[in-house]
BALOBA-1460 file (C-alpha; in Angstrom, 3 decimals):
// residues 80
<rec num="1" residu="m" x="24.026" y="-65.187" z="-31.511"/>
<rec num="2" residu="k" x="21.112" y="-66.729" z="-33.342"/>
<rec num="3" residu="w" x="17.455" y="-65.780" z="-33.429"/>
<rec num="4" residu="t" x="14.283" y="-67.055" z="-35.034"/>
<rec num="5" residu="k" x="10.633" y="-66.250" z="-35.502"/>
<rec num="6" residu="k" x="9.942" y="-69.935" z="-36.235"/>
<rec num="7" residu="h" x="10.344" y="-71.214" z="-32.681"/>
<rec num="8" residu="g" x="7.023" y="-73.046" z="-32.325"/>
<rec num="9" residu="i" x="6.408" y="-71.715" z="-28.810"/>
<rec num="10" residu="r" x="2.737" y="-71.427" z="-27.882"/>
<rec num="11" residu="i" x="1.948" y="-70.196" z="-24.387"/>
<rec num="12" residu="k" x="-1.512" y="-70.869" z="-22.971"/>
<rec num="13" residu="y" x="-3.155" y="-68.319" z="-20.694"/>
<rec num="14" residu="q" x="-6.621" y="-67.363" z="-19.578"/>
<rec num="15" residu="l" x="-8.231" y="-63.927" z="-19.683"/>
<rec num="16" residu="q" x="-11.736" y="-63.289" z="-18.404"/>
<rec num="17" residu="r" x="-12.611" y="-66.995" z="-18.399"/>
<rec num="18" residu="q" x="-11.494" y="-67.378" z="-21.995"/>
<rec num="19" residu="r" x="-8.565" y="-69.619" z="-22.929"/>
<rec num="20" residu="r" x="-6.063" y="-67.980" z="-25.226"/>
<rec num="21" residu="t" x="-2.736" y="-68.732" z="-26.845"/>
<rec num="22" residu="y" x="0.174" y="-66.323" z="-26.963"/>
<rec num="23" residu="l" x="2.708" y="-66.636" z="-29.794"/>
<rec num="24" residu="p" x="5.869" y="-64.705" z="-28.880"/>
<rec num="25" residu="d" x="7.642" y="-62.759" z="-31.624"/>
<rec num="26" residu="i" x="11.195" y="-64.134" z="-31.467"/>
<rec num="27" residu="t" x="13.661" y="-66.247" z="-29.543"/>
<rec num="28" residu="v" x="17.303" y="-65.261" z="-29.213"/>
<rec num="29" residu="e" x="20.168" y="-67.499" z="-28.100"/>
<rec num="30" residu="y" x="23.634" y="-66.169" z="-27.366"/>
<rec num="31" residu="h" x="26.863" y="-68.142" z="-27.746"/>
<rec num="32" residu="d" x="27.253" y="-68.270" z="-23.959"/>
<rec num="33" residu="g" x="23.957" y="-70.193" z="-23.664"/>
<rec num="34" residu="r" x="21.648" y="-67.378" z="-22.541"/>
<rec num="35" residu="k" x="18.174" y="-67.677" z="-24.077"/>
<rec num="36" residu="f" x="15.582" y="-64.941" z="-24.477"/>
<rec num="37" residu="l" x="11.950" y="-64.901" z="-25.466"/>
<rec num="38" residu="e" x="11.135" y="-61.486" z="-26.901"/>
<rec num="39" residu="e" x="8.006" y="-59.549" z="-27.735"/>
<rec num="40" residu="v" x="8.255" y="-56.409" z="-29.886"/>
<rec num="41" residu="k" x="5.473" y="-53.894" z="-29.222"/>
<rec num="42" residu="g" x="4.504" y="-50.803" z="-31.129"/>
<rec num="43" residu="k" x="1.702" y="-49.862" z="-28.776"/>
<rec num="44" residu="i" x="-0.207" y="-51.488" z="-25.938"/>
<rec num="45" residu="w" x="-3.825" y="-51.667" z="-27.110"/>
<rec num="46" residu="n" x="-5.227" y="-53.658" z="-24.206"/>
<rec num="47" residu="g" x="-3.430" y="-53.277" z="-20.882"/>
<rec num="48" residu="l" x="-5.159" y="-56.229" z="-19.211"/>
<rec num="49" residu="e" x="-4.333" y="-58.595" z="-22.075"/>
<rec num="50" residu="f" x="-0.736" y="-57.295" z="-22.100"/>
<rec num="51" residu="l" x="-0.450" y="-58.048" z="-18.370"/>
<rec num="52" residu="f" x="-1.846" y="-61.581" z="-18.627"/>
<rec num="53" residu="k" x="0.249" y="-62.492" z="-21.690"/>
<rec num="54" residu="n" x="3.413" y="-61.192" z="-20.040"/>
<rec num="55" residu="s" x="2.665" y="-63.051" z="-16.800"/>
<rec num="56" residu="a" x="2.205" y="-66.297" z="-18.729"/>
<rec num="57" residu="a" x="5.412" y="-65.667" z="-20.687"/>
<rec num="58" residu="l" x="7.363" y="-64.992" z="-17.480"/>
<rec num="59" residu="r" x="6.155" y="-68.267" z="-15.936"/>
<rec num="60" residu="y" x="7.043" y="-70.139" z="-19.135"/>
<rec num="61" residu="c" x="10.521" y="-68.607" z="-19.226"/>
<rec num="62" residu="q" x="11.198" y="-69.345" z="-15.570"/>
<rec num="63" residu="a" x="10.331" y="-73.007" z="-16.163"/>
<rec num="64" residu="k" x="12.598" y="-73.135" z="-19.249"/>
<rec num="65" residu="r" x="15.444" y="-71.079" z="-17.732"/>
<rec num="66" residu="m" x="14.953" y="-68.308" z="-20.255"/>
<rec num="67" residu="t" x="14.559" y="-64.547" z="-19.939"/>
<rec num="68" residu="f" x="11.469" y="-62.743" z="-21.184"/>
<rec num="69" residu="r" x="11.851" y="-59.251" z="-22.640"/>
<rec num="70" residu="v" x="9.373" y="-56.774" z="-24.067"/>
<rec num="71" residu="l" x="10.986" y="-54.422" z="-26.571"/>
<rec num="72" residu="f" x="9.180" y="-51.262" z="-27.595"/>
<rec num="73" residu="k" x="9.702" y="-50.085" z="-31.168"/>
<rec num="74" residu="a" x="10.174" y="-46.493" z="-29.969"/>
<rec num="75" residu="d" x="13.236" y="-47.644" z="-27.994"/>
<rec num="76" residu="l" x="14.844" y="-49.586" z="-30.864"/>
<rec num="77" residu="t" x="17.369" y="-48.138" z="-33.288"/>
<rec num="78" residu="r" x="17.024" y="-48.949" z="-36.960"/>
<rec num="79" residu="v" x="20.192" y="-49.981" z="-38.789"/>
<rec num="80" residu="d" x="20.176" y="-49.535" z="-42.550"/>
């Protein structure tokens, strides 16, 4: 498996007539060829923005044959 924060992916979307750009947190690629675009969230501050960003990310991933995942920090286990 390999992952990176330096993927260069910029996803355009529009929210309330304003054009925006979403920069996903990381990409992950497994040895079997599966590719994931992942967003790590601590808290959802703006539900509408969260919905529009995720919708744009899902469309992007479908076009690129990737899977989009939102990971919540509360659900992650820290390894020291």
